[in-house]
Structure formats: structure tokens, C-alpha cells
Rosetta silent file (secondary structure, phi, psi, omega in degrees, C-alpha in Angstrom):
SEQUENCE: XXXXXXXXXXXXXXXXXXXXXXXXXXXXXXXXXXXXXXXXXXXXXXXXXXXXXXXXXXXXXXXXXXXXXXXXXXXXXXXXXXXXXXXXXXXXXXXXXXXXXXXXXXXXXXXXXXXXXXXXXXXXXXXXXXXXXXXXX
SCORE:     score description
SCORE:     0.000 S_00000001
   1 L     0.000  -38.695  179.855    0.000    0.000    0.000 S_00000001
   2 H   -62.334  -36.503  179.447    2.897    2.329    0.820 S_00000001
   3 H   -65.871  -40.963  179.728    4.317    1.753   -2.677 S_00000001
   4 H   -63.804  -44.254  178.169    1.013    2.710   -4.327 S_00000001
   5 H   -61.493  -41.767  179.204    0.815    5.913   -2.283 S_00000001
   6 H   -64.304  -43.805 -179.206    4.409    6.776   -3.163 S_00000001
   7 H   -62.642  -42.440  178.314    3.770    6.113   -6.856 S_00000001
   8 H   -64.502  -40.651  177.613    0.645    8.306   -6.848 S_00000001
   9 H   -63.852  -42.600  179.074    2.538   11.090   -5.062 S_00000001
  10 H   -62.260  -43.403  179.042    5.396   10.805   -7.547 S_00000001
  11 H   -62.128  -43.741  178.694    2.982   10.961  -10.475 S_00000001
  12 H   -62.513  -41.910  179.380    1.279   14.065   -9.030 S_00000001
  13 H   -62.794  -42.463  178.912    4.677   15.715   -8.494 S_00000001
  14 H   -64.177  -39.421  178.690    5.702   14.969  -12.071 S_00000001
  15 H   -65.145  -42.969  178.474    2.438   16.409  -13.405 S_00000001
  16 H   -63.892  -42.874  179.507    2.835   19.598  -11.357 S_00000001
  17 H   -62.835  -38.044 -178.642    6.456   19.933  -12.467 S_00000001
  18 H   -68.354  -24.143 -177.740    5.479   19.471  -16.102 S_00000001
  19 H   -84.559  -12.316  179.888    2.951   22.309  -15.865 S_00000001
  20 L   -76.012  150.066  175.690    5.496   24.873  -14.694 S_00000001
  21 L   -68.454  144.515  179.786    7.052   27.278  -17.150 S_00000001
  22 L   -62.083  142.855  177.934   10.642   26.374  -18.033 S_00000001
  23 L  -111.906  132.937  179.774   13.247   28.173  -15.983 S_00000001
  24 L   -95.090  124.045  176.009   16.520   29.157  -17.524 S_00000001
  25 L  -111.177   11.660  179.108   19.578   28.715  -15.360 S_00000001
  26 L    87.791   -7.751  179.919   21.953   29.385  -18.212 S_00000001
  27 L   -89.630  155.394 -179.461   22.726   25.700  -18.737 S_00000001
  28 L   -68.757  152.194  177.179   22.009   23.978  -22.025 S_00000001
  29 L   -72.248  168.490  179.459   18.800   22.020  -22.401 S_00000001
  30 L   -59.508  -41.747 -179.235   18.910   18.237  -22.641 S_00000001
  31 L   -65.229  -41.418 -179.903   18.413   18.407  -26.407 S_00000001
  32 L   -68.872  -26.253 -178.587   21.193   20.976  -26.815 S_00000001
  33 L   -88.405    6.887  178.174   23.488   18.856  -24.632 S_00000001
  34 L    98.591   -1.279  178.153   23.020   15.845  -26.894 S_00000001
  35 L   -89.208 -170.482  176.455   20.131   14.318  -24.948 S_00000001
  36 L  -130.827 -179.647 -179.025   16.549   14.012  -26.034 S_00000001
  37 L   -88.753   31.582  179.242   13.198   14.895  -24.617 S_00000001
  38 L   -56.104  129.270 -179.611   12.741   11.361  -23.243 S_00000001
  39 L  -106.120   66.295 -179.466   10.122   11.458  -20.514 S_00000001
  40 L   -74.021  136.568  176.657   11.260    8.447  -18.502 S_00000001
  41 E   -99.860  132.134  179.121    9.316    7.817  -15.323 S_00000001
  42 E  -112.176  135.558  173.762   11.284    6.558  -12.338 S_00000001
  43 E  -127.200  132.909 -178.155    9.799    4.643   -9.421 S_00000001
  44 E  -111.500  132.038  176.105   11.892    3.733   -6.369 S_00000001
  45 E  -120.430  129.451  178.551   11.009    0.847   -4.073 S_00000001
  46 L  -114.010  163.448  173.212   12.578    0.413   -0.638 S_00000001
  47 L   -56.372  148.197 -178.697   12.090   -2.322    1.956 S_00000001
  48 L   -60.154  -44.778  179.730    8.797   -1.849    3.853 S_00000001
  49 L  -127.719   79.612 -174.357   10.488   -1.535    7.255 S_00000001
  50 L   -64.987  141.527  177.557   14.153   -0.737    6.592 S_00000001
  51 E  -126.641  163.126  177.801   16.680   -1.597    9.300 S_00000001
  52 L   -57.085  131.484  179.726   20.380   -0.891    9.716 S_00000001
  53 E   127.124 -164.809 -177.745   22.320   -3.176    7.376 S_00000001
  54 E   -63.636  144.671  178.362   21.998   -4.338    3.781 S_00000001
  55 L  -148.217  133.694  174.270   18.952   -3.195    1.839 S_00000001
  56 L   -86.413  128.872  174.285   17.875   -3.793   -1.720 S_00000001
  57 L  -110.400  124.215  178.394   16.753   -0.667   -3.512 S_00000001
  58 E  -106.871  136.862 -178.835   14.767   -1.318   -6.673 S_00000001
  59 E  -124.967  125.300  177.052   14.454    1.301   -9.393 S_00000001
  60 E  -106.328  127.416  176.528   11.933    1.052  -12.205 S_00000001
  61 E  -117.765  119.694 -178.225   12.559    3.153  -15.333 S_00000001
  62 E  -126.337  140.235  170.389    9.712    3.379  -17.804 S_00000001
  63 E  -116.124   94.664 -169.857    9.224    5.240  -21.062 S_00000001
  64 L    72.023 -122.395  177.909    5.465    4.923  -21.390 S_00000001
  65 L   -99.766    3.340 -174.778    4.771    1.219  -20.866 S_00000001
  66 E  -102.857  132.940  176.316    8.250    0.137  -21.975 S_00000001
  67 E   -70.077  135.571  179.825   11.117   -0.554  -19.574 S_00000001
  68 L   -83.012  121.469  179.211   14.192    1.565  -20.278 S_00000001
  69 L  -100.925  154.582  172.499   17.219   -0.651  -20.907 S_00000001
  70 L    79.379   18.259  178.417   20.894    0.267  -20.763 S_00000001
  71 L   -85.849  152.332  170.239   20.717    3.016  -18.125 S_00000001
  72 E   -98.415  121.002 -173.441   23.445    3.688  -15.561 S_00000001
  73 E  -121.165  125.981  179.074   21.716    3.930  -12.173 S_00000001
  74 E  -122.390  136.322  177.796   23.332    5.235   -8.982 S_00000001
  75 E  -113.933  125.571  177.574   21.752    5.331   -5.512 S_00000001
  76 E  -119.866  121.635  178.292   23.110    7.800   -2.930 S_00000001
  77 E  -105.303  127.848  178.198   21.842    7.597    0.635 S_00000001
  78 E  -126.112  137.829  171.299   22.273   10.564    2.977 S_00000001
  79 E   -70.862  155.197 -178.718   21.174   10.942    6.571 S_00000001
  80 L   -77.612  -10.201  176.576   19.019   14.023    7.153 S_00000001
  81 L  -106.724  154.714 -176.612   21.512   15.362    9.704 S_00000001
  82 L   -71.604  158.027  171.561   24.982   16.644    8.902 S_00000001
  83 L   100.986   -7.363 -179.832   28.198   14.780    9.502 S_00000001
  84 L   -99.119  139.310  176.184   27.433   11.364    8.032 S_00000001
  85 L   -74.334  136.127 -179.164   29.274   10.029    5.004 S_00000001
  86 L   -68.192  155.082  173.652   26.874    9.151    2.170 S_00000001
  87 E  -101.769  127.493 -176.652   26.290    5.556    1.108 S_00000001
  88 E  -125.235  131.460  178.335   26.719    5.111   -2.651 S_00000001
  89 E  -146.162  145.545  173.190   25.800    2.026   -4.684 S_00000001
  90 E   -87.565  148.695  175.699   25.190    1.235   -8.331 S_00000001
  91 E  -107.740  125.901 -179.321   22.003   -0.537   -9.339 S_00000001
  92 E   -93.592  161.188 -179.568   22.414   -3.309  -11.883 S_00000001
  93 E   -71.903  130.422  175.503   19.928   -4.484  -14.491 S_00000001
  94 E  -107.282  -48.696  177.375   17.565   -7.239  -13.355 S_00000001
  95 E  -144.363  166.550  176.687   14.956   -7.062  -16.142 S_00000001
  96 L   -54.813  117.609  179.458   14.225   -4.486  -18.847 S_00000001
  97 L    88.217   -6.153  179.611   13.446   -1.323  -16.883 S_00000001
  98 E  -115.331  124.630 -179.752   14.206   -2.867  -13.458 S_00000001
  99 E  -124.346  145.369 -176.181   17.458   -2.057  -11.662 S_00000001
 100 E  -142.878  139.357  174.574   18.492   -3.275   -8.192 S_00000001
 101 E   -80.423  148.385  175.057   21.313   -2.530   -5.756 S_00000001
 102 L  -114.614  -17.795 -173.781   23.276   -5.456   -4.357 S_00000001
 103 L  -129.620   25.804  176.264   25.588   -3.586   -1.987 S_00000001
 104 L   -81.762  138.156 -179.963   23.565   -0.715   -0.489 S_00000001
 105 E  -137.110  129.109  168.131   23.709   -0.532    3.342 S_00000001
 106 E   -78.249  121.359 -173.620   21.930    1.684    5.811 S_00000001
 107 L   -93.550   -8.436 -176.081   24.762    2.453    8.241 S_00000001
 108 L  -159.943  148.112  175.154   22.718    4.046   11.027 S_00000001
 109 L   -70.980  147.731  178.266   19.172    4.263   12.341 S_00000001
 110 E   137.934 -165.997 -177.455   17.321    7.485   11.565 S_00000001
 111 E   -90.886  133.156 -176.999   15.893    9.434    8.649 S_00000001
 112 E  -124.865  149.836  169.988   17.452    8.985    5.231 S_00000001
 113 E  -117.792  123.121  176.085   17.102   10.633    1.829 S_00000001
 114 E  -105.478  124.509  177.618   17.927    8.405   -1.131 S_00000001
 115 E  -108.874  120.013 -179.771   18.733   10.187   -4.367 S_00000001
 116 E  -108.364  125.683  178.675   18.598    7.986   -7.437 S_00000001
 117 E  -119.027  124.962  177.908   20.212    9.251  -10.621 S_00000001
 118 E  -117.730  127.347  173.509   19.757    7.394  -13.895 S_00000001
 119 E  -102.765  115.153 -176.351   21.671    8.285  -17.027 S_00000001
 120 L   -77.767  162.587 -178.323   19.709    6.955  -19.981 S_00000001
 121 L   -55.728  -28.135  179.951   21.379    5.596  -23.127 S_00000001
 122 L   -86.074    4.087  178.382   20.698    8.884  -24.976 S_00000001
 123 L    94.540   -9.833  177.950   22.526   10.858  -22.242 S_00000001
 124 L   -67.121  141.327  178.339   19.388   12.201  -20.558 S_00000001
 125 E  -110.136  132.923  176.250   19.548   12.247  -16.769 S_00000001
 126 E  -119.647  133.931 -177.907   16.564   11.420  -14.567 S_00000001
 127 E  -135.639  134.729  176.847   16.741   12.045  -10.810 S_00000001
 128 E  -139.994  161.076  177.356   14.276   11.247   -8.024 S_00000001
 129 E  -122.334  149.531  172.974   14.356   11.099   -4.226 S_00000001
 130 E  -133.162  153.102 -177.961   12.848    8.675   -1.748 S_00000001
 131 E  -119.289  142.544 -179.543   12.678    8.981    2.023 S_00000001
 132 E  -143.141  142.156  169.935   13.109    6.243    4.612 S_00000001
 133 E  -106.260  117.020 -173.971   13.089    5.983    8.387 S_00000001
 134 E  -101.614  134.427  177.960   15.553    3.268    9.326 S_00000001
 135 E  -111.020  168.616  176.284   15.372    1.446   12.646 S_00000001
 136 L   -75.557  149.012 -179.042   17.849   -0.713   14.544 S_00000001
 137 L   -67.574    0.000    0.000   17.575   -4.458   13.914 S_00000001
């Protein structure tokens, strides 16, 4: 149920973001930088009740109904308080559009922000965040 709520929230956020006028920060657009206007949707799944230790993070990348293959996916976990070193892991391909970490570890109980960055085969970058409260085992 938590996954469905997260997915609906993510979809609403993407719709709101898409309705905003483009903002220029002086950087080139994805198309100008060699990317394309690919509208890949990312969904992040975490364990239901994460605890300190190893955790599989699953990332789904979809372009419409089709799984995006050949992406480079990195997961960075940061505690919400300063002073902790981030946890960084790559997510490998499991199935077309499904990527999973094998070596991600929550190193401490508390609130975490996971930032997932996927670089698609055309060079486009997609980034999303997920939040987790981690408890002691």
C-alpha cells in the first residue's frame, strides 16, 4: 500500500512539475546537450520496514509502458543530519526497466534521503528522491 501511495505522489509531483514554465539557469537544455526529450518515469522501491544493514533498492525506469534498458543507475543515501558520510551504490539491471542494488547498506538508524540518478542511453539524466526511516535491527 505504501508503494502505491508513493507512486501516486510521484505521479502528481511529475504532473505539477510538467505544468510549470521552463526556468533558464543558463545551462544547455537536454536536447542541446546531446540528450533528447525522453520522458522516462522513475519509481523507487525500498524495503517496507528498513533496518540498519543491507537493503535492496529497486528502481523502475519506464518510457510509457516500456522498460528503459541500458541506463546507468546510482543510488546515494544521505542521513538528514549533517556529519554522516553518504552511502553510494550502483544498481544493476535485473529485467528491462528494473534495476536493483546489491551492496547498499543503511549504516545508522534514523531518517534517510535516497537520491537515485539514472543516465539513460541517450545521455538524458533522470533524478528522483525517496525517504526512509531506518530502525535498529
